[in-house]
All heavy atoms as TSV, in Angstrom:
chain	resi	resn	atom	element	x	y	z
A	1	MET	N	N	2.119	-32.220	12.958
A	1	MET	CA	C	1.368	-31.588	11.886
A	1	MET	C	C	0.073	-30.961	12.380
A	1	MET	O	O	-0.848	-30.768	11.614
A	1	MET	CB	C	1.053	-32.597	10.790
A	1	MET	CG	C	2.231	-32.915	9.945
A	1	MET	SD	S	2.680	-31.450	9.054
A	1	MET	CE	C	3.240	-32.066	7.553
A	2	ASP	N	N	-0.007	-30.671	13.683
A	2	ASP	CA	C	-1.207	-30.054	14.224
A	2	ASP	C	C	-1.083	-28.531	14.283
A	2	ASP	O	O	-1.847	-27.880	14.981
A	2	ASP	CB	C	-1.497	-30.583	15.627
A	2	ASP	CG	C	-1.882	-32.048	15.607
A	2	ASP	OD1	O	-2.324	-32.506	14.545
A	2	ASP	OD2	O	-1.745	-32.706	16.651
A	3	GLU	N	N	-0.107	-27.971	13.585
A	3	GLU	CA	C	0.083	-26.519	13.576
A	3	GLU	C	C	-1.061	-25.841	12.833
A	3	GLU	O	O	-1.498	-26.309	11.778
A	3	GLU	CB	C	1.409	-26.154	12.905
A	3	GLU	CG	C	2.626	-26.674	13.621
A	3	GLU	CD	C	2.811	-26.060	14.995
A	3	GLU	OE1	O	2.363	-24.920	15.226
A	3	GLU	OE2	O	3.403	-26.740	15.846
A	4	LEU	N	N	-1.541	-24.744	13.403
A	4	LEU	CA	C	-2.610	-23.972	12.789
A	4	LEU	C	C	-1.998	-22.903	11.882
A	4	LEU	O	O	-1.079	-22.193	12.286
A	4	LEU	CB	C	-3.459	-23.305	13.870
A	4	LEU	CG	C	-4.649	-22.483	13.409
A	4	LEU	CD1	C	-5.660	-23.371	12.698
A	4	LEU	CD2	C	-5.304	-21.802	14.600
A	5	LEU	N	N	-2.476	-22.786	10.660
A	5	LEU	CA	C	-2.023	-21.769	9.714
A	5	LEU	C	C	-3.116	-20.718	9.585
A	5	LEU	O	O	-4.240	-21.027	9.190
A	5	LEU	CB	C	-1.727	-22.380	8.335
A	5	LEU	CG	C	-1.372	-21.394	7.219
A	5	LEU	CD1	C	-0.101	-20.635	7.565
A	5	LEU	CD2	C	-1.223	-22.128	5.889
A	6	LYS	N	N	-2.776	-19.488	9.959
A	6	LYS	CA	C	-3.730	-18.378	9.851
A	6	LYS	C	C	-3.343	-17.532	8.645
A	6	LYS	O	O	-2.176	-17.170	8.487
A	6	LYS	CB	C	-3.691	-17.511	11.102
A	6	LYS	CG	C	-4.068	-18.238	12.374
A	6	LYS	CD	C	-3.927	-17.309	13.555
A	6	LYS	CE	C	-4.172	-18.028	14.856
A	6	LYS	NZ	N	-3.929	-17.139	16.012
A	7	ILE	N	N	-4.314	-17.227	7.791
A	7	ILE	CA	C	-4.063	-16.433	6.578
A	7	ILE	C	C	-5.123	-15.347	6.480
A	7	ILE	O	O	-6.303	-15.588	6.740
A	7	ILE	CB	C	-4.111	-17.316	5.315
A	7	ILE	CG1	C	-2.995	-18.350	5.351
A	7	ILE	CG2	C	-4.011	-16.466	4.051
A	7	ILE	CD1	C	-3.025	-19.334	4.204
A	8	GLY	N	N	-4.699	-14.137	6.079
A	8	GLY	CA	C	-5.644	-13.046	5.891
A	8	GLY	C	C	-5.199	-12.123	4.775
A	8	GLY	O	O	-4.005	-12.010	4.491
A	9	MET	N	N	-6.158	-11.486	4.130
A	9	MET	CA	C	-5.874	-10.524	3.065
A	9	MET	C	C	-6.847	-9.363	3.196
A	9	MET	O	O	-7.972	-9.535	3.661
A	9	MET	CB	C	-6.042	-11.164	1.691
A	9	MET	CG	C	-5.081	-12.274	1.391
A	9	MET	SD	S	-5.358	-13.019	-0.223
A	9	MET	CE	C	-4.779	-11.712	-1.284
A	10	SER	N	N	-6.396	-8.170	2.770
A	10	SER	CA	C	-7.271	-7.013	2.797
A	10	SER	C	C	-6.746	-5.967	1.825
A	10	SER	O	O	-5.587	-6.021	1.400
A	10	SER	CB	C	-7.339	-6.425	4.208
A	10	SER	OG	O	-8.284	-5.381	4.257
A	11	GLN	N	N	-7.607	-5.013	1.481
A	11	GLN	CA	C	-7.178	-3.869	0.669
A	11	GLN	C	C	-7.966	-2.652	1.096
A	11	GLN	O	O	-9.068	-2.771	1.648
A	11	GLN	CB	C	-7.346	-4.125	-0.817
A	11	GLN	CG	C	-8.763	-4.222	-1.300
A	11	GLN	CD	C	-8.826	-4.452	-2.805
A	11	GLN	OE1	O	-7.845	-4.769	-3.446
A	11	GLN	NE2	N	-10.004	-4.285	-3.363
A	12	ILE	N	N	-7.370	-1.472	0.876
A	12	ILE	CA	C	-8.019	-0.219	1.246
A	12	ILE	C	C	-7.635	0.863	0.239
A	12	ILE	O	O	-6.531	0.841	-0.318
A	12	ILE	CB	C	-7.642	0.199	2.681
A	12	ILE	CG1	C	-8.474	1.381	3.139
A	12	ILE	CG2	C	-6.160	0.493	2.792
A	12	ILE	CD1	C	-8.355	1.669	4.621
A	13	ASP	N	N	-8.532	1.781	0.007
A	13	ASP	CA	C	-8.295	2.918	-0.886
A	13	ASP	C	C	-7.476	3.965	-0.124
A	13	ASP	O	O	-7.889	4.419	0.940
A	13	ASP	CB	C	-9.633	3.511	-1.323
A	13	ASP	CG	C	-9.507	4.641	-2.333
A	13	ASP	OD1	O	-8.419	5.227	-2.466
A	13	ASP	OD2	O	-10.515	4.940	-2.988
A	14	ILE	N	N	-6.287	4.330	-0.634
A	14	ILE	CA	C	-5.426	5.316	0.016
A	14	ILE	C	C	-5.286	6.581	-0.841
A	14	ILE	O	O	-4.348	7.352	-0.677
A	14	ILE	CB	C	-4.028	4.736	0.337
A	14	ILE	CG1	C	-3.328	4.225	-0.934
A	14	ILE	CG2	C	-4.130	3.639	1.387
A	14	ILE	CD1	C	-1.877	3.840	-0.736
A	15	THR	N	N	-6.235	6.814	-1.740
A	15	THR	CA	C	-6.210	7.988	-2.607
A	15	THR	C	C	-6.315	9.254	-1.749
A	15	THR	O	O	-7.211	9.350	-0.912
A	15	THR	CB	C	-7.381	7.956	-3.600
A	15	THR	OG1	O	-7.348	6.709	-4.304
A	15	THR	CG2	C	-7.307	9.105	-4.585
A	16	PRO	N	N	-5.408	10.224	-1.924
A	16	PRO	CA	C	-5.485	11.464	-1.146
A	16	PRO	C	C	-6.806	12.193	-1.411
A	16	PRO	O	O	-7.287	12.218	-2.546
A	16	PRO	CB	C	-4.311	12.297	-1.669
A	16	PRO	CG	C	-3.378	11.316	-2.290
A	16	PRO	CD	C	-4.244	10.214	-2.821
A	17	PRO	N	N	-7.400	12.807	-0.381
A	17	PRO	CA	C	-8.687	13.476	-0.540
A	17	PRO	C	C	-8.587	14.845	-1.212
A	17	PRO	O	O	-9.606	15.426	-1.580
A	17	PRO	CB	C	-9.187	13.616	0.895
A	17	PRO	CG	C	-7.934	13.680	1.695
A	17	PRO	CD	C	-6.963	12.789	0.995
A	18	ALA	N	N	-7.378	15.373	-1.356
A	18	ALA	CA	C	-7.199	16.716	-1.930
A	18	ALA	C	C	-6.119	16.668	-3.018
A	18	ALA	O	O	-5.505	15.627	-3.255
A	18	ALA	CB	C	-6.794	17.692	-0.841
A	19	ARG	N	N	-5.887	17.791	-3.657
A	19	ARG	CA	C	-4.845	17.875	-4.690
A	19	ARG	C	C	-3.475	17.588	-4.093
A	19	ARG	O	O	-3.223	17.889	-2.926
A	19	ARG	CB	C	-4.844	19.271	-5.305
A	19	ARG	CG	C	-6.086	19.557	-6.103
A	19	ARG	CD	C	-6.027	20.948	-6.659
A	19	ARG	NE	N	-7.084	21.114	-7.639
A	19	ARG	CZ	C	-7.092	22.062	-8.539
A	19	ARG	NH1	N	-6.123	22.952	-8.586
A	19	ARG	NH2	N	-8.080	22.140	-9.398
A	20	VAL	N	N	-2.600	16.997	-4.891
A	20	VAL	CA	C	-1.245	16.667	-4.444
A	20	VAL	C	C	-0.241	17.081	-5.506
A	20	VAL	O	O	-0.592	17.272	-6.674
A	20	VAL	CB	C	-1.087	15.153	-4.155
A	20	VAL	CG1	C	-1.964	14.730	-2.995
A	20	VAL	CG2	C	-1.381	14.325	-5.380
A	21	THR	N	N	1.027	17.201	-5.100
A	21	THR	CA	C	2.106	17.465	-6.039
A	21	THR	C	C	2.459	16.159	-6.747
A	21	THR	O	O	2.656	15.127	-6.096
A	21	THR	CB	C	3.349	17.999	-5.302
A	21	THR	OG1	O	2.982	19.162	-4.577
A	21	THR	CG2	C	4.458	18.341	-6.279
A	22	LEU	N	N	2.532	16.181	-8.079
A	22	LEU	CA	C	2.810	14.978	-8.860
A	22	LEU	C	C	4.309	14.755	-9.000
A	22	LEU	O	O	5.085	15.700	-9.101
A	22	LEU	CB	C	2.164	15.100	-10.243
A	22	LEU	CG	C	0.652	15.282	-10.243
A	22	LEU	CD1	C	0.150	15.557	-11.650
A	22	LEU	CD2	C	-0.032	14.066	-9.659
A	23	GLN	N	N	4.711	13.487	-9.033
A	23	GLN	CA	C	6.112	13.112	-9.201
A	23	GLN	C	C	6.535	13.291	-10.660
A	23	GLN	O	O	5.725	13.216	-11.574
A	23	GLN	CB	C	6.307	11.639	-8.812
A	23	GLN	CG	C	6.032	11.345	-7.367
A	23	GLN	CD	C	7.148	11.800	-6.465
A	23	GLN	OE1	O	8.304	11.866	-6.864
A	23	GLN	NE2	N	6.803	12.134	-5.236
A	24	GLY	N	N	7.832	13.520	-10.869
A	24	GLY	CA	C	8.386	13.597	-12.220
A	24	GLY	C	C	8.450	15.008	-12.758
A	24	GLY	O	O	7.961	15.954	-12.155
A	25	GLN	N	N	9.084	15.170	-13.917
A	25	GLN	CA	C	9.279	16.452	-14.590
A	25	GLN	C	C	10.249	17.331	-13.789
A	25	GLN	O	O	10.720	16.955	-12.736
A	25	GLN	CB	C	7.960	17.180	-14.859
A	25	GLN	CG	C	6.957	16.379	-15.651
A	25	GLN	CD	C	7.443	16.063	-17.065
A	25	GLN	OE1	O	8.093	16.854	-17.697
A	25	GLN	NE2	N	7.109	14.875	-17.540
A	26	PHE	N	N	10.554	18.505	-14.299
A	26	PHE	CA	C	11.476	19.422	-13.629
A	26	PHE	C	C	10.759	20.638	-13.073
A	26	PHE	O	O	11.376	21.590	-12.635
A	26	PHE	CB	C	12.570	19.861	-14.609
A	26	PHE	CG	C	13.465	18.729	-15.017
A	26	PHE	CD1	C	13.332	18.137	-16.257
A	26	PHE	CD2	C	14.415	18.234	-14.136
A	26	PHE	CE1	C	14.147	17.088	-16.639
A	26	PHE	CE2	C	15.234	17.180	-14.501
A	26	PHE	CZ	C	15.100	16.600	-15.760
A	27	TYR	N	N	9.445	20.629	-13.103
A	27	TYR	CA	C	8.668	21.740	-12.562
A	27	TYR	C	C	7.519	21.173	-11.733
A	27	TYR	O	O	7.155	20.006	-11.849
A	27	TYR	CB	C	8.127	22.630	-13.693
A	27	TYR	CG	C	7.288	21.895	-14.715
A	27	TYR	CD1	C	5.906	21.834	-14.572
A	27	TYR	CD2	C	7.865	21.252	-15.803
A	27	TYR	CE1	C	5.134	21.149	-15.496
A	27	TYR	CE2	C	7.100	20.560	-16.723
A	27	TYR	CZ	C	5.726	20.520	-16.567
A	27	TYR	OH	O	4.960	19.831	-17.470
A	28	THR	N	N	6.952	21.987	-10.872
A	28	THR	CA	C	5.879	21.545	-9.995
A	28	THR	C	C	4.574	21.379	-10.775
A	28	THR	O	O	4.166	22.271	-11.509
A	28	THR	CB	C	5.668	22.563	-8.857
A	28	THR	OG1	O	6.900	22.702	-8.145
A	28	THR	CG2	C	4.581	22.104	-7.910
A	29	ARG	N	N	3.974	20.202	-10.621
A	29	ARG	CA	C	2.665	19.927	-11.227
A	29	ARG	C	C	1.716	19.507	-10.113
A	29	ARG	O	O	2.060	18.705	-9.265
A	29	ARG	CB	C	2.759	18.801	-12.250
A	29	ARG	CG	C	3.668	19.125	-13.427
A	29	ARG	CD	C	3.761	17.979	-14.411
A	29	ARG	NE	N	4.223	16.756	-13.747
A	29	ARG	CZ	C	3.799	15.538	-14.057
A	29	ARG	NH1	N	2.930	15.351	-15.011
A	29	ARG	NH2	N	4.257	14.487	-13.415
A	30	ILE	N	N	0.523	20.084	-10.132
A	30	ILE	CA	C	-0.490	19.776	-9.128
A	30	ILE	C	C	-1.601	18.966	-9.788
A	30	ILE	O	O	-2.040	19.283	-10.896
A	30	ILE	CB	C	-1.079	21.067	-8.513
A	30	ILE	CG1	C	0.035	21.970	-7.984
A	30	ILE	CG2	C	-2.093	20.737	-7.419
A	30	ILE	CD1	C	0.840	21.383	-6.847
A	31	SER	N	N	-2.068	17.922	-9.108
A	31	SER	CA	C	-3.129	17.081	-9.663
A	31	SER	C	C	-4.415	17.892	-9.848
A	31	SER	O	O	-4.686	18.837	-9.109
A	31	SER	CB	C	-3.396	15.890	-8.740
A	31	SER	OG	O	-3.875	16.328	-7.494
A	32	THR	N	N	-5.194	17.498	-10.853
A	32	THR	CA	C	-6.470	18.164	-11.112
A	32	THR	C	C	-7.656	17.218	-10.902
A	32	THR	O	O	-8.768	17.669	-10.680
A	32	THR	CB	C	-6.531	18.699	-12.559
A	32	THR	OG1	O	-6.361	17.603	-13.463
A	32	THR	CG2	C	-5.465	19.745	-12.791
A	33	HIS	N	N	-7.400	15.905	-10.992
A	33	HIS	CA	C	-8.469	14.926	-10.822
A	33	HIS	C	C	-7.867	13.564	-10.505
A	33	HIS	O	O	-6.658	13.380	-10.625
A	33	HIS	CB	C	-9.325	14.833	-12.094
A	33	HIS	CG	C	-8.564	14.314	-13.274
A	33	HIS	ND1	N	-7.710	15.103	-14.019
A	33	HIS	CD2	C	-8.505	13.075	-13.822
A	33	HIS	CE1	C	-7.169	14.364	-14.985
A	33	HIS	NE2	N	-7.643	13.137	-14.881
A	34	VAL	N	N	-8.709	12.640	-10.120
A	34	VAL	CA	C	-8.285	11.261	-9.850
A	34	VAL	C	C	-8.673	10.403	-11.042
A	34	VAL	O	O	-9.844	10.302	-11.388
A	34	VAL	CB	C	-8.953	10.713	-8.569
A	34	VAL	CG1	C	-8.606	9.245	-8.367
A	34	VAL	CG2	C	-8.536	11.534	-7.366
A	35	GLU	N	N	-7.672	9.805	-11.695
A	35	GLU	CA	C	-7.942	8.938	-12.846
A	35	GLU	C	C	-8.302	7.532	-12.395
A	35	GLU	O	O	-9.171	6.883	-12.954
A	35	GLU	CB	C	-6.723	8.897	-13.767
A	35	GLU	CG	C	-6.988	8.192	-15.067
A	35	GLU	CD	C	-5.858	8.397	-16.049
A	35	GLU	OE1	O	-5.436	9.541	-16.260
A	35	GLU	OE2	O	-5.396	7.383	-16.595
A	36	SER	N	N	-7.607	7.051	-11.366
A	36	SER	CA	C	-7.927	5.745	-10.787
A	36	SER	C	C	-7.480	5.768	-9.327
A	36	SER	O	O	-6.522	6.447	-8.977
A	36	SER	CB	C	-7.230	4.612	-11.555
A	36	SER	OG	O	-5.846	4.778	-11.530
A	37	PRO	N	N	-8.163	5.038	-8.464
A	37	PRO	CA	C	-7.829	5.077	-7.034
A	37	PRO	C	C	-6.477	4.426	-6.750
A	37	PRO	O	O	-6.039	3.524	-7.462
A	37	PRO	CB	C	-8.961	4.280	-6.383
A	37	PRO	CG	C	-9.478	3.393	-7.454
A	37	PRO	CD	C	-9.292	4.152	-8.739
A	38	LEU	N	N	-5.823	4.909	-5.695
A	38	LEU	CA	C	-4.593	4.301	-5.197
A	38	LEU	C	C	-4.982	3.305	-4.117
A	38	LEU	O	O	-5.783	3.612	-3.239
A	38	LEU	CB	C	-3.656	5.358	-4.616
A	38	LEU	CG	C	-3.199	6.450	-5.575
A	38	LEU	CD1	C	-2.343	7.471	-4.840
A	38	LEU	CD2	C	-2.460	5.859	-6.744
A	39	MET	N	N	-4.418	2.106	-4.184
A	39	MET	CA	C	-4.800	1.048	-3.254
A	39	MET	C	C	-3.599	0.564	-2.445
A	39	MET	O	O	-2.455	0.649	-2.900
A	39	MET	CB	C	-5.398	-0.137	-4.012
A	39	MET	CG	C	-6.607	0.197	-4.880
A	39	MET	SD	S	-7.987	0.856	-3.966
A	39	MET	CE	C	-8.514	-0.584	-3.071
A	40	ALA	N	N	-3.872	0.063	-1.262
A	40	ALA	CA	C	-2.894	-0.651	-0.442
A	40	ALA	C	C	-3.472	-2.041	-0.222
A	40	ALA	O	O	-4.614	-2.181	0.225
A	40	ALA	CB	C	-2.675	0.050	0.885
A	41	CYS	N	N	-2.698	-3.062	-0.564
A	41	CYS	CA	C	-3.140	-4.455	-0.409
A	41	CYS	C	C	-2.167	-5.174	0.515
A	41	CYS	O	O	-0.955	-4.972	0.418
A	41	CYS	CB	C	-3.174	-5.162	-1.760
A	41	CYS	SG	S	-4.222	-4.351	-2.970
A	42	VAL	N	N	-2.690	-6.000	1.399
A	42	VAL	CA	C	-1.828	-6.712	2.343
A	42	VAL	C	C	-2.230	-8.189	2.421
A	42	VAL	O	O	-3.394	-8.536	2.309
A	42	VAL	CB	C	-1.865	-6.049	3.752
A	42	VAL	CG1	C	-3.228	-6.190	4.381
A	42	VAL	CG2	C	-0.795	-6.622	4.650
A	43	PHE	N	N	-1.195	-9.028	2.573
A	43	PHE	CA	C	-1.361	-10.461	2.782
A	43	PHE	C	C	-0.594	-10.806	4.051
A	43	PHE	O	O	0.554	-10.380	4.216
A	43	PHE	CB	C	-0.795	-11.262	1.601
A	43	PHE	CG	C	-0.681	-12.732	1.882
A	43	PHE	CD1	C	-1.770	-13.564	1.714
A	43	PHE	CD2	C	0.509	-13.280	2.317
A	43	PHE	CE1	C	-1.672	-14.925	1.980
A	43	PHE	CE2	C	0.625	-14.637	2.582
A	43	PHE	CZ	C	-0.470	-15.464	2.415
A	44	ALA	N	N	-1.210	-11.540	4.956
A	44	ALA	CA	C	-0.533	-11.942	6.187
A	44	ALA	C	C	-0.764	-13.426	6.441
A	44	ALA	O	O	-1.858	-13.952	6.197
A	44	ALA	CB	C	-1.056	-11.129	7.371
A	45	ALA	N	N	0.287	-14.093	6.918
A	45	ALA	CA	C	0.195	-15.506	7.280
A	45	ALA	C	C	0.983	-15.726	8.567
A	45	ALA	O	O	2.032	-15.104	8.780
A	45	ALA	CB	C	0.747	-16.389	6.171
A	46	GLU	N	N	0.461	-16.594	9.435
A	46	GLU	CA	C	1.125	-16.887	10.701
A	46	GLU	C	C	0.958	-18.358	11.029
A	46	GLU	O	O	-0.110	-18.940	10.829
A	46	GLU	CB	C	0.532	-16.041	11.821
A	46	GLU	CG	C	1.164	-16.302	13.165
A	46	GLU	CD	C	0.504	-15.521	14.283
A	46	GLU	OE1	O	-0.645	-15.082	14.125
A	46	GLU	OE2	O	1.143	-15.370	15.325
A	47	SER	N	N	2.041	-18.970	11.514
A	47	SER	CA	C	2.002	-20.364	11.930
A	47	SER	C	C	3.158	-20.619	12.891
A	47	SER	O	O	4.286	-20.177	12.643
A	47	SER	CB	C	2.121	-21.298	10.724
A	47	SER	OG	O	2.101	-22.649	11.146
A	48	ALA	N	N	2.876	-21.281	13.964
A	48	ALA	CA	C	3.892	-21.689	14.943
A	48	ALA	C	C	4.761	-20.524	15.409
A	48	ALA	O	O	5.974	-20.661	15.571
A	48	ALA	CB	C	4.761	-22.804	14.359
A	49	GLY	N	N	4.168	-19.342	15.576
A	49	GLY	CA	C	4.923	-18.190	16.062
A	49	GLY	C	C	5.685	-17.427	14.999
A	49	GLY	O	O	6.287	-16.393	15.285
A	50	ASP	N	N	5.711	-17.922	13.783
A	50	ASP	CA	C	6.361	-17.219	12.667
A	50	ASP	C	C	5.289	-16.492	11.860
A	50	ASP	O	O	4.192	-17.005	11.663
A	50	ASP	CB	C	7.104	-18.195	11.747
A	50	ASP	CG	C	8.295	-18.836	12.426
A	50	ASP	OD1	O	8.949	-18.145	13.232
A	50	ASP	OD2	O	8.563	-20.012	12.148
A	51	ALA	N	N	5.632	-15.285	11.381
A	51	ALA	CA	C	4.664	-14.502	10.615
A	51	ALA	C	C	5.300	-13.953	9.345
A	51	ALA	O	O	6.501	-13.696	9.298
A	51	ALA	CB	C	4.127	-13.352	11.464
A	52	LEU	N	N	4.467	-13.779	8.337
A	52	LEU	CA	C	4.873	-13.183	7.065
A	52	LEU	C	C	3.829	-12.141	6.703
A	52	LEU	O	O	2.629	-12.425	6.727
A	52	LEU	CB	C	4.938	-14.248	5.958
A	52	LEU	CG	C	5.095	-13.715	4.529
A	52	LEU	CD1	C	6.494	-13.168	4.334
A	52	LEU	CD2	C	4.782	-14.788	3.523
A	53	ILE	N	N	4.279	-10.920	6.391
A	53	ILE	CA	C	3.364	-9.857	5.964
A	53	ILE	C	C	3.918	-9.261	4.683
A	53	ILE	O	O	5.077	-8.862	4.622
A	53	ILE	CB	C	3.221	-8.758	7.028
A	53	ILE	CG1	C	2.653	-9.358	8.322
A	53	ILE	CG2	C	2.338	-7.635	6.516
A	53	ILE	CD1	C	2.631	-8.397	9.478
A	54	ILE	N	N	3.087	-9.219	3.645
A	54	ILE	CA	C	3.467	-8.613	2.363
A	54	ILE	C	C	2.475	-7.493	2.083
A	54	ILE	O	O	1.266	-7.706	2.118
A	54	ILE	CB	C	3.434	-9.650	1.225
A	54	ILE	CG1	C	4.416	-10.786	1.521
A	54	ILE	CG2	C	3.754	-8.974	-0.108
A	54	ILE	CD1	C	4.326	-11.943	0.549
A	55	CYS	N	N	3.008	-6.305	1.807
A	55	CYS	CA	C	2.157	-5.146	1.548
A	55	CYS	C	C	2.509	-4.572	0.183
A	55	CYS	O	O	3.677	-4.337	-0.112
A	55	CYS	CB	C	2.371	-4.098	2.638
A	55	CYS	SG	S	1.298	-2.662	2.470
A	56	ALA	N	N	1.509	-4.364	-0.664
A	56	ALA	CA	C	1.705	-3.763	-1.983
A	56	ALA	C	C	1.005	-2.403	-1.995
A	56	ALA	O	O	-0.174	-2.303	-1.664
A	56	ALA	CB	C	1.129	-4.659	-3.066
A	57	LEU	N	N	1.753	-1.344	-2.352
A	57	LEU	CA	C	1.223	0.011	-2.348
A	57	LEU	C	C	1.295	0.610	-3.742
A	57	LEU	O	O	2.300	0.467	-4.428
A	57	LEU	CB	C	2.032	0.899	-1.392
A	57	LEU	CG	C	2.133	0.432	0.056
A	57	LEU	CD1	C	3.141	1.276	0.815
A	57	LEU	CD2	C	0.776	0.489	0.711
A	58	ASP	N	N	0.246	1.310	-4.152
A	58	ASP	CA	C	0.237	2.030	-5.430
A	58	ASP	C	C	0.910	3.382	-5.229
A	58	ASP	O	O	0.268	4.431	-5.269
A	58	ASP	CB	C	-1.200	2.229	-5.931
A	58	ASP	CG	C	-1.865	0.945	-6.376
A	58	ASP	OD1	O	-1.143	-0.029	-6.639
A	58	ASP	OD2	O	-3.102	0.920	-6.464
A	59	LEU	N	N	2.224	3.359	-4.970
A	59	LEU	CA	C	2.994	4.578	-4.717
A	59	LEU	C	C	4.299	4.546	-5.497
A	59	LEU	O	O	4.802	3.477	-5.838
A	59	LEU	CB	C	3.320	4.710	-3.224
A	59	LEU	CG	C	2.135	4.783	-2.263
A	59	LEU	CD1	C	2.636	4.760	-0.822
A	59	LEU	CD2	C	1.325	6.034	-2.509
A	60	CYS	N	N	4.873	5.728	-5.743
A	60	CYS	CA	C	6.169	5.815	-6.421
A	60	CYS	C	C	7.314	5.513	-5.475
A	60	CYS	O	O	8.386	5.090	-5.894
A	60	CYS	CB	C	6.369	7.204	-7.017
A	60	CYS	SG	S	5.238	7.575	-8.356
A	61	GLY	N	N	7.113	5.766	-4.194
A	61	GLY	CA	C	8.168	5.539	-3.216
A	61	GLY	C	C	7.598	5.617	-1.806
A	61	GLY	O	O	6.509	6.128	-1.591
A	62	VAL	N	N	8.359	5.092	-0.856
A	62	VAL	CA	C	7.965	5.113	0.544
A	62	VAL	C	C	9.163	5.595	1.344
A	62	VAL	O	O	10.286	5.123	1.145
A	62	VAL	CB	C	7.531	3.701	1.011
A	62	VAL	CG1	C	7.212	3.694	2.493
A	62	VAL	CG2	C	6.355	3.207	0.210
A	63	GLU	N	N	8.943	6.520	2.267
A	63	GLU	CA	C	10.018	7.029	3.117
A	63	GLU	C	C	10.532	5.925	4.030
A	63	GLU	O	O	9.772	5.032	4.435
A	63	GLU	CB	C	9.513	8.201	3.957
A	63	GLU	CG	C	9.109	9.415	3.149
A	63	GLU	CD	C	10.297	10.101	2.503
A	63	GLU	OE1	O	11.386	10.092	3.075
A	63	GLU	OE2	O	10.120	10.638	1.395
A	64	ARG	N	N	11.800	5.965	4.367
A	64	ARG	CA	C	12.406	4.963	5.236
A	64	ARG	C	C	11.700	4.900	6.600
A	64	ARG	O	O	11.551	3.832	7.184
A	64	ARG	CB	C	13.891	5.249	5.434
A	64	ARG	CG	C	14.607	4.201	6.274
A	64	ARG	CD	C	16.081	4.520	6.400
A	64	ARG	NE	N	16.764	4.376	5.141
A	64	ARG	CZ	C	17.400	3.288	4.736
A	64	ARG	NH1	N	17.417	2.238	5.520
A	64	ARG	NH2	N	18.004	3.249	3.578
A	65	ASP	N	N	11.239	6.042	7.117
A	65	ASP	CA	C	10.566	6.079	8.422
A	65	ASP	C	C	9.251	5.309	8.415
A	65	ASP	O	O	8.758	4.918	9.470
A	65	ASP	CB	C	10.280	7.517	8.839
A	65	ASP	CG	C	11.558	8.292	9.109
A	65	ASP	OD1	O	12.610	7.644	9.334
A	65	ASP	OD2	O	11.517	9.529	9.112
A	66	PHE	N	N	8.665	5.095	7.249
A	66	PHE	CA	C	7.393	4.393	7.152
A	66	PHE	C	C	7.550	2.979	7.690
A	66	PHE	O	O	6.761	2.418	8.325
A	66	PHE	CB	C	6.896	4.362	5.706
A	66	PHE	CG	C	5.596	3.636	5.525
A	66	PHE	CD1	C	4.403	4.201	5.950
A	66	PHE	CD2	C	5.555	2.380	4.950
A	66	PHE	CE1	C	3.203	3.535	5.785
A	66	PHE	CE2	C	4.362	1.703	4.767
A	66	PHE	CZ	C	3.179	2.288	5.196
C-alpha cells in the first residue's frame, strides 16, 4: 500500500480568436460574437505505472486524427 497516487486537473480557454463557421442549418453561417467561452478541461491520475486521462471539450465534434 505504499503506491503513490498522482492527480492533476486543469482547464484552458479554447475560444477561436476570429470568426468561425457555425455548425447546423443548411446554409453557411458565420459567427458575429462570442456568447460564452469554449473550454477544455482535463483530469489526469497515475499510480503504479497506470494512467487515466479524461478530457472534456466544449465542441460539437472532434476529428479522428485529433
